[in-house]
C-alpha positions, 0 to 999 in steps of 0.5 A, a space after each residue: 500500500 503506497 504511503 499517504 502524501 502530506 497536506 500541501 502548505 499555502 504558499 507565501 503568495 497566498 498569505 500575502 493576498 489574505 493579509 492584504 484583503 483583511 487590511 483593505 476590509 478594515 480600511 474600508 470599514 474605518 473610512 465609512 465609520 469616520 465619514 458617518 460620524 464626521 458629517 453627523 451634527 453634534 448636538 448636546 442632550 439639551 440644545 441651548 437656546 438664546 437667552 438660557 441661564 446656566 443651570 450647571 449643565 453647560 448652558 451659558 448665562 448671559 442675561 445682563 452681560 454687555 451687548 457684544 458678549 451677548 450677541 456673540 454667545 447668541 451667534 455661537 448657539 444658532 448652530 444648535 437651534 432646530 431647523 426652521 426656528 427663527 431667532 428674534 431680530 432687534 428692531 432698529 433703535 429710535 432715539 430716546 431723549 428726555 426733554 425738560 423745560 423751565 419757564 419763569 414768566 411775568 404775567 398780567 393776571 396769574 389766575 387767568 394765565 394758569 387757566 391758559 396754560 391748562 388750555 394749551 396743555 390739553 390742546 397739545 394732547 397733554 395734561 397738567 401734572 400739578 398746579 398751585 397759586 399763592 395770594 399774599 393779599 398785599 402783593 402780586 400773586 404767583 402760580 406754579 404749574 407743571 405740564 406734560 405734553 408729547 415730545 413732538 409738540 415740546 418746541 411749539 408748546 414752549 413758544 405758545 407758553 412764552 406768548 402768555 408773558 409780559 416779560 419772559 424772566 427765564 427760559 431753559 431746556 434740558 435734554 438727556 439721551 437714554 437711547 443706549 439704555 433703552 436698547 439694552 433694556 430691549 435686548 435684555 427683555 428679549 433674552 430673558 423671554 427666550 430664557 423663560 421659554 427655554 425653562 418652560 420647555 425644560 419643565 416638559 423634559 425633566 422628570 426628577 423632583 430636583 430638576 423640576 425644583 431647580 428649573 422652577 426656581 430659575 424660571 421664577 427668577 427670570 420672570 422677576 427679572 422680566 417684570 423689573 426690566 419691563 417696569 424700567 422700560 415703561 418708565 423710560 417710555 413715559 419720560 421720553 414720549 412726554 416732555 415735562 415743562 415747569 412754569 412759574 407765573 408771577 404777576 406785575 406789581 399792582 395798586 389796589 384799593 385800600 379797603 380790600 386789605 385794610 380793615 381797622 375794626 379787625 385790627 382793633 379786635 386783634 389789638 384788644 385780644 392781644 391786650 387781654 392775653 398780655 394782662 392774663 399773662 401778667 396776672 398769671 406771673 404775679 400769682 406764680 411769683 407770690 406763691 413761689 415767694 411765700 413758699 420760699 420765705 416760710 422755711 427761711 423764717 422758721 429757721 431764723 426764728 429757731 436760731 433766734 430762740 436758741 440764741 436767746 436761751 443761751 444768753 439767758 443761761 450765761 447771764 444767770 451764771 454770772 449773777 451767781 
């Protein structure tokens, strides 16, 4: 029986082809894996939104930061925003100026001029904020009034008020530009409202009690900040939409009939009353003086009498001894 032949070993060429095929397969798999994960968008577990305040989970906090830093942060986060979501765009800023005017006018009649000022303010779609008039009785009257009118009618109102005067004693105008502060307030309000929306969305996603309490606390703080910013914004709008004008109206010196202010009978009654009061005061003083004098002299008199009595006894005792 012929011997069995040994199995044939693979040649070097076969091993080379096998190793090359395995390496090629691994390279193709690695390339496909890298391509897929490089092109896929890397989004965080909770996408940060514009205006979000940090809860310690990687979301940036920029409410109240400078506008440049805030805009940079918002631009960086737009890449994570869902498709189709449009970020709120700020409107073009309007110039906001607080206008204040002061007028000191010499007028013929303070009461009549005060009524004219009220009429002018009402005609300009404004209102009288405060007014008062002083009548000393023996001299010219003076009235003070403060009006609020639309800023667009400020110059015309000033001219119309000056026309009421016989002489314009003083006129001044002041302006304060608050445009930058107003624009910052609008940006802070937009960011705070975006943060509020983000927290409301987080409340729908979170499940644990700790997370809900943390988000609720931040939401309450954000809403308080929104209310504060809105109040400041409304205050600036009121100051800039309506200008303030303060006017003093002083009458010219007038000559009046004496009977209006001079009343002899009234002066006589006042003098009699003052005399009675003076006499009452004098009598009260005498009563107090006598009572005080008597109360002070009685103890002194008793002490002096005691000393005199003791001295007399002592003298008598000495005289008796000398006689013996």
